[in-house]
N, CA, C and O atoms as CSV, one atom per row, in Angstrom:
chain,resi,resn,atom,element,x,y,z
A,1,PRO,N,N,-40.000,-16.581,19.378
A,1,PRO,CA,C,-39.192,-16.495,20.412
A,1,PRO,C,C,-37.700,-16.871,20.309
A,1,PRO,O,O,-37.610,-17.730,19.431
A,2,GLY,N,N,-36.800,-16.663,20.700
A,2,GLY,CA,C,-35.276,-17.207,20.709
A,2,GLY,C,C,-34.407,-16.415,20.677
A,2,GLY,O,O,-33.300,-16.800,21.055
A,3,ASP,N,N,-34.570,-15.011,20.217
A,3,ASP,CA,C,-33.493,-13.863,19.616
A,3,ASP,C,C,-34.497,-12.578,20.893
A,3,ASP,O,O,-33.913,-11.494,20.912
A,4,GLY,N,N,-35.459,-12.597,21.597
A,4,GLY,CA,C,-35.456,-12.089,22.259
A,4,GLY,C,C,-36.700,-11.326,22.150
A,4,GLY,O,O,-37.358,-10.909,23.103
A,5,VAL,N,N,-36.940,-11.193,21.020
A,5,VAL,CA,C,-38.306,-10.106,20.636
A,5,VAL,C,C,-39.578,-10.400,20.989
A,5,VAL,O,O,-40.434,-9.658,20.508
A,6,HIS,N,N,-40.212,-11.924,22.220
A,6,HIS,CA,C,-40.734,-12.003,23.243
A,6,HIS,C,C,-40.698,-11.208,24.850
A,6,HIS,O,O,-41.460,-10.818,25.735
A,7,VAL,N,N,-39.015,-11.304,24.449
A,7,VAL,CA,C,-39.203,-9.671,25.899
A,7,VAL,C,C,-39.234,-7.932,24.955
A,7,VAL,O,O,-39.948,-7.181,25.619
A,8,VAL,N,N,-39.009,-7.636,24.441
A,8,VAL,CA,C,-38.960,-6.247,23.754
A,8,VAL,C,C,-40.041,-5.935,23.361
A,8,VAL,O,O,-40.408,-4.768,23.498
A,9,TRP,N,N,-41.041,-7.092,22.626
A,9,TRP,CA,C,-42.084,-7.047,22.511
A,9,TRP,C,C,-43.431,-6.861,22.911
A,9,TRP,O,O,-44.474,-6.425,22.425
A,10,SER,N,N,-42.884,-7.526,24.356
A,10,SER,CA,C,-44.275,-7.408,25.340
A,10,SER,C,C,-43.531,-5.441,26.009
A,10,SER,O,O,-44.224,-4.586,26.562
A,11,MET,N,N,-42.207,-5.339,25.713
A,11,MET,CA,C,-42.318,-4.190,26.776
A,11,MET,C,C,-42.573,-2.636,25.480
A,11,MET,O,O,-42.606,-1.427,25.710
A,12,LEU,N,N,-42.690,-3.305,24.348
A,12,LEU,CA,C,-43.013,-1.779,23.517
A,12,LEU,C,C,-45.034,-1.940,23.046
A,12,LEU,O,O,-45.705,-1.169,22.361
A,13,LEU,N,N,-45.440,-3.168,23.719
A,13,LEU,CA,C,-47.229,-3.233,23.201
A,13,LEU,C,C,-47.847,-3.835,24.374
A,13,LEU,O,O,-48.996,-4.256,24.507
A,14,GLY,N,N,-46.985,-3.804,25.111
A,14,GLY,CA,C,-48.282,-5.108,26.632
A,14,GLY,C,C,-47.756,-5.869,26.337
A,14,GLY,O,O,-46.780,-5.974,25.594
A,15,LEU,N,N,-48.740,-7.030,27.274
A,15,LEU,CA,C,-48.812,-8.322,27.330
A,15,LEU,C,C,-49.612,-8.688,26.030
A,15,LEU,O,O,-48.891,-9.139,25.139
A,16,ASN,N,N,-51.099,-8.581,25.695
A,16,ASN,CA,C,-51.856,-8.348,25.270
A,16,ASN,C,C,-51.663,-8.199,23.684
A,16,ASN,O,O,-51.824,-9.230,23.031
A,17,ARG,N,N,-51.350,-7.072,23.029
A,17,ARG,CA,C,-50.890,-6.629,21.974
A,17,ARG,C,C,-49.726,-7.672,21.416
A,17,ARG,O,O,-49.562,-8.113,20.278
A,18,SER,N,N,-48.850,-7.941,22.849
A,18,SER,CA,C,-47.225,-8.435,22.044
A,18,SER,C,C,-47.706,-9.942,22.065
A,18,SER,O,O,-46.835,-10.670,21.588
A,19,ARG,N,N,-49.025,-10.737,22.548
A,19,ARG,CA,C,-48.928,-11.639,22.683
A,19,ARG,C,C,-49.869,-11.873,21.156
A,19,ARG,O,O,-49.376,-12.549,20.253
A,20,TYR,N,N,-50.890,-11.402,21.047
A,20,TYR,CA,C,-51.285,-11.458,20.076
A,20,TYR,C,C,-50.549,-11.288,18.540
A,20,TYR,O,O,-51.051,-11.926,17.614
A,21,PHE,N,N,-49.783,-10.733,18.369
A,21,PHE,CA,C,-48.494,-10.349,17.514
A,21,PHE,C,C,-47.827,-11.749,17.020
A,21,PHE,O,O,-47.628,-12.350,15.965
A,22,LEU,N,N,-47.620,-11.896,18.308
A,22,LEU,CA,C,-46.597,-13.393,18.362
A,22,LEU,C,C,-46.835,-14.233,18.015
A,22,LEU,O,O,-46.144,-14.907,17.252
A,23,MET,N,N,-48.542,-14.672,18.704
A,23,MET,CA,C,-48.692,-15.728,18.265
A,23,MET,C,C,-49.707,-15.426,16.643
A,23,MET,O,O,-50.465,-16.373,16.431
A,24,THR,N,N,-49.769,-14.599,15.856
A,24,THR,CA,C,-49.804,-14.598,14.809
A,24,THR,C,C,-49.727,-14.413,13.402
A,24,THR,O,O,-50.453,-14.501,12.412
A,25,GLY,N,N,-48.328,-14.062,13.767
A,25,GLY,CA,C,-47.293,-13.569,13.198
A,25,GLY,C,C,-47.440,-12.290,12.119
A,25,GLY,O,O,-46.726,-11.920,11.187
A,26,GLN,N,N,-48.900,-11.706,12.771
A,26,GLN,CA,C,-49.361,-10.959,11.628
A,26,GLN,C,C,-48.267,-9.522,11.382
A,26,GLN,O,O,-47.725,-9.086,12.398
A,27,GLN,N,N,-48.061,-9.032,10.436
A,27,GLN,CA,C,-47.281,-7.885,10.364
A,27,GLN,C,C,-47.881,-7.212,10.157
A,27,GLN,O,O,-48.973,-7.231,9.590
A,28,LEU,N,N,-46.717,-5.679,10.991
A,28,LEU,CA,C,-47.476,-4.136,10.732
A,28,LEU,C,C,-46.659,-3.705,9.353
A,28,LEU,O,O,-45.731,-4.142,8.673
A,29,SER,N,N,-47.770,-2.336,9.361
A,29,SER,CA,C,-46.926,-1.283,8.301
A,29,SER,C,C,-46.121,-0.670,8.550
A,29,SER,O,O,-45.452,-1.301,9.369
A,30,ALA,N,N,-45.429,0.813,8.251
A,30,ALA,CA,C,-44.761,1.575,9.171
A,30,ALA,C,C,-46.294,2.398,9.902
A,30,ALA,O,O,-46.093,2.855,11.027
A,31,ALA,N,N,-46.917,2.481,9.658
A,31,ALA,CA,C,-47.604,3.285,9.730
A,31,ALA,C,C,-48.217,2.717,10.531
A,31,ALA,O,O,-48.889,3.619,11.032
A,32,GLU,N,N,-48.461,1.849,11.009
A,32,GLU,CA,C,-49.245,0.233,11.994
A,32,GLU,C,C,-48.208,0.883,13.252
A,32,GLU,O,O,-48.343,1.522,14.295
A,33,ALA,N,N,-47.183,0.326,12.495
A,33,ALA,CA,C,-45.394,0.464,13.769
A,33,ALA,C,C,-46.289,1.457,14.313
A,33,ALA,O,O,-46.963,1.061,15.264
A,34,LEU,N,N,-46.496,2.875,13.874
A,34,LEU,CA,C,-45.940,4.004,14.230
A,34,LEU,C,C,-47.106,4.119,15.142
A,34,LEU,O,O,-46.856,4.250,16.341
A,35,ASN,N,N,-48.704,4.082,14.638
A,35,ASN,CA,C,-49.693,4.520,15.403
A,35,ASN,C,C,-49.671,3.669,16.943
A,35,ASN,O,O,-50.056,4.178,17.995
A,36,LEU,N,N,-48.888,1.638,16.743
A,36,LEU,CA,C,-48.816,1.543,18.071
A,36,LEU,C,C,-47.521,1.971,19.351
A,36,LEU,O,O,-47.185,1.214,20.261
A,37,GLY,N,N,-47.147,2.903,19.183
A,37,GLY,CA,C,-46.020,2.549,19.182
A,37,GLY,C,C,-44.792,2.825,19.156
A,37,GLY,O,O,-44.133,3.669,19.763
A,38,VAL,N,N,-44.360,1.562,17.932
A,38,VAL,CA,C,-43.387,0.377,18.009
A,38,VAL,C,C,-42.328,1.382,17.498
A,38,VAL,O,O,-41.164,0.985,17.555
A,39,VAL,N,N,-42.561,2.676,16.986
A,39,VAL,CA,C,-41.323,3.286,16.452
A,39,VAL,C,C,-41.376,5.071,16.536
A,39,VAL,O,O,-42.480,5.269,16.027
A,40,ASN,N,N,-41.181,5.554,16.657
A,40,ASN,CA,C,-40.943,6.907,17.233
A,40,ASN,C,C,-41.325,7.997,15.606
A,40,ASN,O,O,-41.940,9.059,15.503
A,41,GLU,N,N,-40.496,6.953,14.341
A,41,GLU,CA,C,-41.147,8.370,13.426
A,41,GLU,C,C,-41.148,7.024,12.188
A,41,GLU,O,O,-41.162,5.833,12.500
A,42,VAL,N,N,-41.126,7.653,10.479
A,42,VAL,CA,C,-41.595,6.729,9.741
A,42,VAL,C,C,-41.336,8.040,8.791
A,42,VAL,O,O,-41.950,9.099,8.667
A,43,MET,N,N,-40.107,7.484,8.150
A,43,MET,CA,C,-40.093,8.866,7.184
A,43,MET,C,C,-39.761,7.685,5.158
A,43,MET,O,O,-39.744,6.544,4.698
A,44,PRO,N,N,-39.634,8.756,4.879
A,44,PRO,CA,C,-38.884,8.058,3.548
A,44,PRO,C,C,-37.767,7.701,3.396
A,44,PRO,O,O,-36.899,8.507,3.730
A,45,GLN,N,N,-37.357,6.432,2.863
A,45,GLN,CA,C,-35.876,6.146,2.741
A,45,GLN,C,C,-35.111,7.288,2.424
A,45,GLN,O,O,-34.517,7.780,3.384
A,46,SER,N,N,-34.997,7.732,1.542
A,46,SER,CA,C,-34.329,8.622,1.135
A,46,SER,C,C,-34.280,10.037,2.022
A,46,SER,O,O,-33.974,11.073,1.431
A,47,ALA,N,N,-34.598,10.064,3.508
A,47,ALA,CA,C,-34.688,10.662,4.108
A,47,ALA,C,C,-34.220,10.370,5.627
A,47,ALA,O,O,-34.190,11.162,6.568
A,48,LEU,N,N,-33.841,8.914,5.593
A,48,LEU,CA,C,-33.280,8.308,6.542
A,48,LEU,C,C,-31.656,8.605,6.990
A,48,LEU,O,O,-31.266,9.140,8.028
A,49,LEU,N,N,-31.093,8.238,6.204
A,49,LEU,CA,C,-29.291,9.075,6.943
A,49,LEU,C,C,-28.951,9.951,7.051
A,49,LEU,O,O,-27.837,10.054,7.565
A,50,ASP,N,N,-29.773,11.334,6.586
A,50,ASP,CA,C,-29.705,12.839,6.861
A,50,ASP,C,C,-30.294,12.657,8.464
A,50,ASP,O,O,-29.420,12.855,9.308
A,51,ARG,N,N,-32.040,12.210,9.159
A,51,ARG,CA,C,-32.295,12.137,9.962
A,51,ARG,C,C,-31.253,11.611,10.698
A,51,ARG,O,O,-30.702,12.509,11.334
A,52,ALA,N,N,-30.796,10.612,10.861
A,52,ALA,CA,C,-30.039,9.701,11.679
A,52,ALA,C,C,-28.619,10.681,11.825
A,52,ALA,O,O,-28.047,10.893,12.895
A,53,TRP,N,N,-28.322,11.062,10.881
A,53,TRP,CA,C,-27.129,12.561,11.990
A,53,TRP,C,C,-27.554,13.604,12.214
A,53,TRP,O,O,-26.837,14.496,12.668
A,54,GLU,N,N,-29.398,13.839,11.839
A,54,GLU,CA,C,-29.295,14.937,12.917
A,54,GLU,C,C,-29.446,14.487,14.064
A,54,GLU,O,O,-29.024,14.963,15.117
A,55,LEU,N,N,-30.182,13.353,13.858
A,55,LEU,CA,C,-30.464,13.007,15.642
A,55,LEU,C,C,-29.439,12.184,16.656
A,55,LEU,O,O,-29.472,11.693,17.784
A,56,ALA,N,N,-28.316,12.371,15.330
A,56,ALA,CA,C,-26.824,11.367,15.985
A,56,ALA,C,C,-26.140,13.137,16.951
A,56,ALA,O,O,-25.716,13.102,18.106
A,57,GLY,N,N,-26.192,14.060,16.357
A,57,GLY,CA,C,-26.124,15.488,16.320
A,57,GLY,C,C,-26.385,15.849,17.546
A,57,GLY,O,O,-25.440,16.171,18.268
A,58,LEU,N,N,-27.997,15.879,18.148
A,58,LEU,CA,C,-28.769,16.620,18.890
A,58,LEU,C,C,-28.344,15.886,20.654
A,58,LEU,O,O,-28.346,16.560,21.684
A,59,ILE,N,N,-27.861,13.678,20.535
A,59,ILE,CA,C,-27.127,13.339,21.316
A,59,ILE,C,C,-25.909,13.608,21.451
A,59,ILE,O,O,-25.379,13.454,22.551
A,60,ARG,N,N,-24.951,14.227,19.987
A,60,ARG,CA,C,-24.288,13.746,21.134
A,60,ARG,C,C,-23.820,15.651,21.276
A,60,ARG,O,O,-22.747,16.053,20.828
A,61,GLN,N,N,-24.880,16.638,21.990
A,61,GLN,CA,C,-24.522,17.746,22.467
A,61,GLN,C,C,-25.117,18.131,23.357
A,61,GLN,O,O,-25.400,19.231,23.833
A,62,ARG,N,N,-25.421,16.486,23.705
A,62,ARG,CA,C,-26.106,16.114,25.494
A,62,ARG,C,C,-24.753,16.055,26.406
A,62,ARG,O,O,-23.732,15.880,25.740
A,63,PRO,N,N,-24.538,16.194,28.087
A,63,PRO,CA,C,-23.184,15.701,28.221
A,63,PRO,C,C,-23.134,14.459,28.060
A,63,PRO,O,O,-24.121,13.723,28.062
A,64,PRO,N,N,-21.419,13.941,27.831
A,64,PRO,CA,C,-21.547,12.481,27.363
A,64,PRO,C,C,-21.826,11.493,28.923
A,64,PRO,O,O,-22.240,10.372,29.217
A,65,LEU,N,N,-21.385,12.530,29.517
A,65,LEU,CA,C,-22.267,11.096,30.923
A,65,LEU,C,C,-23.224,11.270,31.323
A,65,LEU,O,O,-23.334,10.696,32.407
A,66,THR,N,N,-24.552,12.082,30.884
A,66,THR,CA,C,-25.446,12.357,31.013
A,66,THR,C,C,-26.527,11.013,30.145
A,66,THR,O,O,-27.444,10.263,30.479
A,67,THR,N,N,-25.713,11.317,28.858
A,67,THR,CA,C,-26.190,10.231,27.330
A,67,THR,C,C,-25.745,8.654,27.850
A,67,THR,O,O,-26.541,7.715,27.862
A,68,ARG,N,N,-24.443,8.566,28.239
A,68,ARG,CA,C,-24.583,7.613,28.750
A,68,ARG,C,C,-24.851,6.403,29.805
A,68,ARG,O,O,-24.939,5.186,29.637
A,69,LEU,N,N,-24.942,7.197,30.918
A,69,LEU,CA,C,-26.217,6.610,31.915
A,69,LEU,C,C,-27.984,6.742,31.578
A,69,LEU,O,O,-28.767,5.845,31.888
A,70,THR,N,N,-28.273,7.630,31.105
A,70,THR,CA,C,-29.598,7.280,30.351
A,70,THR,C,C,-29.800,6.035,29.649
A,70,THR,O,O,-30.804,5.332,29.761
A,71,ARG,N,N,-28.649,5.760,28.811
A,71,ARG,CA,C,-28.292,4.302,28.240
A,71,ARG,C,C,-28.666,3.553,28.932
A,71,ARG,O,O,-29.842,3.200,29.026
A,72,GLU,N,N,-27.895,3.218,29.461
A,72,GLU,CA,C,-27.531,2.266,30.653
A,72,GLU,C,C,-28.569,2.252,31.548
A,72,GLU,O,O,-28.825,1.259,32.228
A,73,ALA,N,N,-29.277,3.431,31.607
A,73,ALA,CA,C,-30.670,3.149,32.900
A,73,ALA,C,C,-31.790,2.889,32.224
A,73,ALA,O,O,-32.805,2.730,32.902
A,74,MET,N,N,-31.857,2.819,31.255
A,74,MET,CA,C,-33.519,2.680,30.309
A,74,MET,C,C,-32.731,1.241,29.608
A,74,MET,O,O,-33.514,0.330,29.334
A,75,LEU,N,N,-31.208,0.986,29.299
A,75,LEU,CA,C,-31.825,-0.721,29.237
A,75,LEU,C,C,-31.156,-1.682,30.573
A,75,LEU,O,O,-30.466,-2.695,30.458
A,76,MET,N,N,-31.375,-1.353,31.194
A,76,MET,CA,C,-31.288,-1.842,32.350
A,76,MET,C,C,-32.614,-3.065,32.869
A,76,MET,O,O,-32.599,-4.034,33.628
A,77,GLN,N,N,-33.350,-2.618,32.281
A,77,GLN,CA,C,-34.642,-3.469,32.117
A,77,GLN,C,C,-34.808,-4.589,31.554
A,77,GLN,O,O,-35.219,-5.683,31.939
A,78,VAL,N,N,-34.279,-4.004,30.175
A,78,VAL,CA,C,-33.979,-4.709,28.739
A,78,VAL,C,C,-33.292,-6.457,29.272
A,78,VAL,O,O,-33.562,-7.646,29.444
A,79,LYS,N,N,-32.229,-5.381,29.330
A,79,LYS,CA,C,-30.878,-6.356,29.975
A,79,LYS,C,C,-31.092,-7.965,30.755
A,79,LYS,O,O,-30.740,-9.128,30.556
A,80,ARG,N,N,-32.077,-7.009,31.964
A,80,ARG,CA,C,-32.750,-8.060,33.222
A,80,ARG,C,C,-33.999,-9.035,32.600
A,80,ARG,O,O,-34.225,-10.154,33.062
A,81,ALA,N,N,-34.741,-8.462,31.530
A,81,ALA,CA,C,-35.841,-9.300,31.074
A,81,ALA,C,C,-35.265,-10.280,30.306
A,81,ALA,O,O,-35.835,-11.371,30.321
A,82,MET,N,N,-34.188,-10.151,29.578
A,82,MET,CA,C,-33.524,-10.806,29.206
A,82,MET,C,C,-32.365,-12.269,29.262
A,82,MET,O,O,-31.881,-13.190,28.604
A,83,LEU,N,N,-32.411,-11.608,30.587
A,83,LEU,CA,C,-31.443,-12.438,31.261
A,83,LEU,C,C,-32.465,-13.582,31.839
A,83,LEU,O,O,-32.168,-14.731,31.515
A,84,ASP,N,N,-33.897,-13.375,32.841
A,84,ASP,CA,C,-35.055,-13.652,33.078
A,84,ASP,C,C,-35.765,-14.691,31.600
A,84,ASP,O,O,-36.044,-15.887,31.681
A,85,GLN,N,N,-35.877,-14.064,30.697
A,85,GLN,CA,C,-36.673,-14.624,29.879
A,85,GLN,C,C,-36.676,-15.159,28.679
A,85,GLN,O,O,-37.585,-15.498,27.920
A,86,LEU,N,N,-35.180,-15.193,28.596
A,86,LEU,CA,C,-34.318,-15.068,27.196
A,86,LEU,C,C,-34.280,-17.416,26.642
A,86,LEU,O,O,-34.049,-18.027,25.599
A,87,PRO,N,N,-34.545,-17.715,27.667
A,87,PRO,CA,C,-34.012,-19.345,27.557
A,87,PRO,C,C,-35.675,-19.790,26.971
A,87,PRO,O,O,-35.838,-20.895,26.453
A,88,TYR,N,N,-36.706,-18.924,27.104
A,88,TYR,CA,C,-37.776,-19.595,26.934
A,88,TYR,C,C,-38.690,-18.982,25.793
A,88,TYR,O,O,-39.761,-19.516,25.506
């Protein structure tokens, strides 16, 4: 903790699992992260840039205002939690 991982990790995994991983320092493989819902996709590094561009294209097709406001709405909870919990 100190960089906000304790805030984000609990949002992604829930309190018990996040506490477990933060306290033990256990590292996750890509497959484990996918299984736990920490990441949405796992692929070979050689496919990563193409997939990033594909996703960017999909996002770019959406109305810009919708994209911006959706991002802001989704980050509001994260920002608030960071302000409240980052000092710890």
